[in-house]
N, C-alpha and C positions, 0 to 999 in steps of 0.2 A: 504493500500500500504506500509506503514511503516513497518508493521509486516512482509509482504512478503519480503521486502528488507532486514530486519534483519535476517530472516531465510536463505535467499539466501547467505548472507555474511557469516553466520555460516557454511553452507555447503561448501562454497569455502575454508574457513579456514581449515575445516576438510580434504578436498581433498589435500590441500597443505601440511598439516602435515603428511598425510598418505604416501606421496611420499618418504620421508626419511626412514620411517619404512619399506616400501617395498624394498628400496635399501639395507636394512640390510640383506636381504635374499641372496644377491649376494656374490660371493667369496670375501674375504678380500683383501685390496689393496696390501698386501705383496705377494700375489700370482702372481708375475710378470714373473714367469718362468725363473728367473735368474739362472745362473749356480751354482751348489752347489759343495761340497767337492768331492774328488775323492778317498776317502778311507773310511773304516768302522772300528769301534772298535771291540774288541774281548770279551768284557764283559760290564756290566752295567757301571762300573767306567771309562772305556775307550771309551764309546759310542761317535761317531762323531756327533757333533751338526749340525743340518740343520734347516732352516726356512720353514714355510709353503709356498708352492709354488715352492720351490727349488727342482731340481732333483739331487739327490746324486748318484754317481756311485762308484763302488768299484770292485776290482778284488780279487778273493779268490780261495779256493780249496773246492771241494765237501767234506762235512763233517765238515767244519768250521762253527762257529757261527758268524754272522755279526750283529753289533749293531749300531743304530743311535738314537739320541734323538732330540725332537722337543718341543717347548713351545706351549701349548694350553690353551686358556683363557676361562673364563666363557661365556656361550652362544654359543660356537663354536661346530660344529658337524664335526669332522675330518674324512677323509677317507684316508687310507694308501694303496698305490698301489705299487707293486713290480714286476719287470720283471727279470728273470734269464736267461741269455744266456748260454746254455749248451754246453758241448764238442761235437765235430763232431761225435764221436762214444761213446756210453754209453748204459747201460742197463736201464730198467725202474727205475725212481726216483720219490720219493714223497717229495715235498717241502712245507714248512709252514712258515707263517708270524704271529708273535705274538706281541701284544701291551700291555705294562705295564704302570701303572701310576707312580707318584712320590714316592709312597709307595711300588712300585714293585708288585702291585697286577695286575694279568692278567685280562685284560678287554675283555668282550665278544663282538663279532661283531654282529651288527644288521643284516647285510647281506654281501654278498661277498664271493668269493672263497678263504677262508683263507688257506685251504689245497688243493693241487692239485697234481695229479700224471702225470708225463710226460712219454709218451710212449718211448720205446727204439728208440734212434736216433732222437728224437724230437729236434728241433732247440732251443726252448725256452719254458718257462712256466711263466704264468702270475697269480699273486695273488692279492687279494684285501680284505680289512677289513674296513667296515664303522662302526665307533663307535657310541655309544649313545651320546646325547648332554651333554656337560660338565656343571655341576651344580655349583652354587656358594657355596652351603653348603649341607651337608648330615649328616644323623645319623651315629654315630661311628660304628655301626654294619653293615651298608650298604656297598655295593660295587659299589656305584655310581661313575662315573668319575668326578674328581674334578680338578680345575685349577692347572697348574704346568707343570713339565717336563714329557713328555711321551717317553717311550723307545720302539724302534722297533727292533725285533729280527728276523732275516731271517736265516733259516737253512734247510738242507735236513734231513728228519726224517726216510726215508726208502731208503737206498743206498746199492747196492751190494758191496761186499768187493773189487771187481776189479775196482770199480769206485771211491773209496776213494782217495782223493788227486788230482783228475783231475781238471784242471783250469776251473773256471766259472767267468762270469761277471754279476754283479747285478746292477740294477737301482731301486731307491726308490724315491717316491714322496708322499708328504702329502698335500692333498687338504682340505681346511677348509671353511665351510660355516657358517655365522652368522645367527642364527635363531631368534635373537631379544628377545623381552619380552615374547614371547609365552612360553618360557622355564624358565622364571625367578622364583626364589623362595625367600622366606623371610629368610634372613640370609646370612652370608658370612664367609669365612675363615679369620683368622687373617693374615696369610701369605699363598701364593701359595705353593704347594708341590714341592719345588725345593731342591733336595738333597744338603746338606752342609750348608743350611741357614734356612730352615723352622723350624728346631728343636732347633736352637741356641737362647740363650737369646739376646734381642735387643742390649745390650751394646757390645756383642761380634761379631756382624754381619759384621762390617767394615773390620775386619781382618780375617774373616772366609774364608776357602777354599771352594769356590762354585764349585760343580762338574758340573753344567750346567749353563753357563753364559748367554745364549740367553733368551730374553723375547719378548712378543708381541710388534709390532711396536709402539703402543700407551701406552705401559706399562700394568701392571696387573690391571684389574678393580676390582677384588674381589667382584663383584656382587653389587657394590654401585649404578650403573646406568643401567636402561633398558628403552626401549621405552614404557613400561607400564606407566611411569610418564607422557609421552605426552598424551596417550589416557585417562588417569585419568583426566588430566587438561582439555582436550577437552570435556570429558563427563560432567564435572562440568559446563563449559561454556555453553554447549548446554542446560543443565538443567535450568540454569539461564535465558537463552533466551526464552526457552519454557514457563517459569513462567511469564516473561514479556509479551510474546505474548498472553498467556491465559488471563492475567489480562486485556490487551488492548481490547480483543475481547468480554469480558463479562461485563466490567464495564459500557458500554453504553456511550452516548455522554455527560452525566452529566447535560443536560438541562431538565427543568420541562416539563411534558406532556402538550400539547396544550389543552386548554379548549374550547369545541365547543361553537359557538355563542348562546346566549339565555339561557345558562345553569344557 
């Protein structure tokens, strides 16, 4: 009975620990749907900062480049969604949303309509780009997404000359999901890829002009923690309990065997 109670307690502990790990797969608390900025930048250096979960709006003209920036941390899997409200009268237009990391490397989309053509006189066009999971560390030659500032660029790539300059309204939202330790790797960056600070010596960072000031709600983790620590500890505890249970089942009662009468 003692062995059964010990194993039951271990399984209960495992279930309680699994609950926070499962919660990590839900959207981050910062995705509260709060209102975001109402303008967009026109280049990487002037990109308007938004937070994950905020909806940014901006007015512009067909043919303009619209830029936003958002902080994305290790273990996050962001999805960029953009909606462009088109003029009442227009020809066929092709719109595209691109995402770049802190090194201005264009990141590939796992899925989503990154480029879409709106038919003539269509009211709006919707775009989406789901990125790969952000890693804590990567080989220098790789193009893996790393923690830091990410840039969103929205523009029309195929526009008739008669449509250039027509007013449009854009809405952009970045949704981020924490995938937890399933995507954890051994290693971390010394600093997140935030332009204006990541490449400066430590003694110069206080007075450095940071081009992107937003960071995740709980700060940059840089890959030092993941729920793999929890599962590793639980695995060790269960192994120890299994050893104790096995010993208790096989060692016997410790009493000498009874000798039959007359022997």
